[in-house]
C-alpha positions in Angstrom: 32.3 -39.3 28.4 31.3 -41.4 25.4 27.5 -40.3 25.6 28.7 -36.6 25.8 30.7 -37.2 22.6 27.6 -39.1 20.6 25.5 -36.2 21.9 28.0 -33.4 20.6 28.0 -35.5 17.4 24.2 -36.1 17.1 23.8 -32.3 17.5 26.8 -31.3 15.3 25.3 -33.6 12.5 21.6 -32.0 13.0 23.1 -28.4 12.5 24.8 -29.6 9.2 21.6 -31.2 8.0 19.4 -28.3 8.8 22.0 -25.7 7.5 21.8 -27.6 4.0 18.4 -26.8 3.3 18.3 -23.1 2.6 17.1 -23.9 -0.9 13.9 -24.7 0.4 13.4 -21.7 2.3 14.6 -19.4 -1.0 11.5 -20.7 -2.4 9.7 -17.6 -1.7 6.3 -19.4 -1.7 5.8 -19.2 -5.6 2.4 -20.3 -6.6 0.8 -21.2 -10.1 -1.6 -18.5 -11.6 -4.8 -19.4 -13.4 -2.8 -20.3 -16.6 -0.5 -22.8 -14.6 2.4 -20.5 -14.9 4.7 -20.1 -11.8 4.4 -16.7 -9.9 6.9 -15.6 -7.2 6.7 -12.7 -5.0 9.5 -10.2 -5.1 12.0 -10.7 -1.9 10.0 -9.6 1.5 6.8 -9.6 -0.3 4.3 -12.1 -0.3 1.2 -13.1 -2.4 -2.5 -14.4 -2.2 -5.0 -15.5 -4.8 -8.3 -13.6 -5.0 -11.5 -15.0 -5.3 -11.2 -15.5 -8.9 -7.8 -17.2 -8.6 -5.7 -14.5 -9.9 -2.3 -13.8 -7.9 -2.0 -10.7 -6.2 1.3 -9.5 -4.3 2.3 -7.0 -1.6 5.0 -4.7 -2.1 8.4 -5.4 -0.9 8.1 -5.4 3.4 4.4 -4.5 3.0 1.3 -6.7 3.9 -1.5 -8.4 2.2 -4.7 -9.8 3.5 -8.3 -10.9 2.2 -11.0 -8.5 2.8 -14.4 -9.9 3.8 -15.5 -10.1 0.0 -12.4 -12.0 -0.8 -10.5 -9.5 -2.6 -6.8 -8.8 -1.8 -5.7 -5.6 0.1 -2.3 -4.3 0.8 -0.5 -1.8 3.0 3.0 -0.5 3.5 3.6 -2.6 6.5 2.4 -5.6 8.0 -1.5 -6.2 8.4 -4.3 -7.2 10.8 -7.8 -7.8 10.4 -9.9 -6.1 13.5 -13.1 -7.3 15.2 -15.2 -5.8 12.2 -13.2 -7.4 9.7 -11.7 -4.3 8.8 -8.0 -4.8 7.9 -5.7 -2.1 8.8 -1.6 -2.1 8.2 1.1 -0.2 9.5 2.4 2.8 7.8 5.9 1.8 8.4 7.8 -0.6 5.8 7.9 -3.9 7.7 5.8 -2.5 10.5 4.0 -4.6 12.9 0.3 -4.8 13.3 -1.7 -6.8 15.5 -5.2 -6.9 17.2 -5.6 -5.7 21.1 -7.9 -7.6 23.6 -10.6 -5.3 22.4 -10.3 -6.5 19.0 -9.0 -3.0 17.7 -6.2 -3.0 15.2 -2.8 -1.3 16.7 0.3 -0.9 14.5 3.9 0.2 14.5 3.7 4.1 13.7 0.0 4.5 12.7 -2.6 2.2 11.4 -3.7 3.1 8.0 -6.4 1.3 5.8 -5.7 -1.3 3.6 -6.3 -0.8 -0.1 -6.1 -2.9 -3.4 -4.6 0.3 -5.0 -1.4 -0.8 -2.8 -1.1 -4.4 -4.1 0.7 -5.3 -7.3 0.4 -8.0 -9.9 3.5 -10.0 -10.2 5.1 -11.0 -13.5 5.0 -14.9 -14.2 8.5 -16.6 -14.3 9.9 -17.4 -17.6 
């Protein structure tokens, strides 16, 4: 009985500690740009540095990957790189993308080619 109570208390304490850490999860992976100013993506977006160090982000719910030249390309949904190195994204917001066993991109909805025009430049934090 004593061991069971101790186990329950330990689990409860662990859950309380884990629940007290959401401030780190809300960081949204902010990163410094070339000038050292912090740049944060919009909610439900992500950012990557291009080959020159400029920070580029996806739109909310979209995906971002670096192409074979180190340039960021984005899509309306999440993205995957196929066997040839081409990047395809789901045409649906937050839509999944992956690669099948033959190396072809497969997506929720339809796959569309990722383009740099779908990416956005974030504003530095004040």
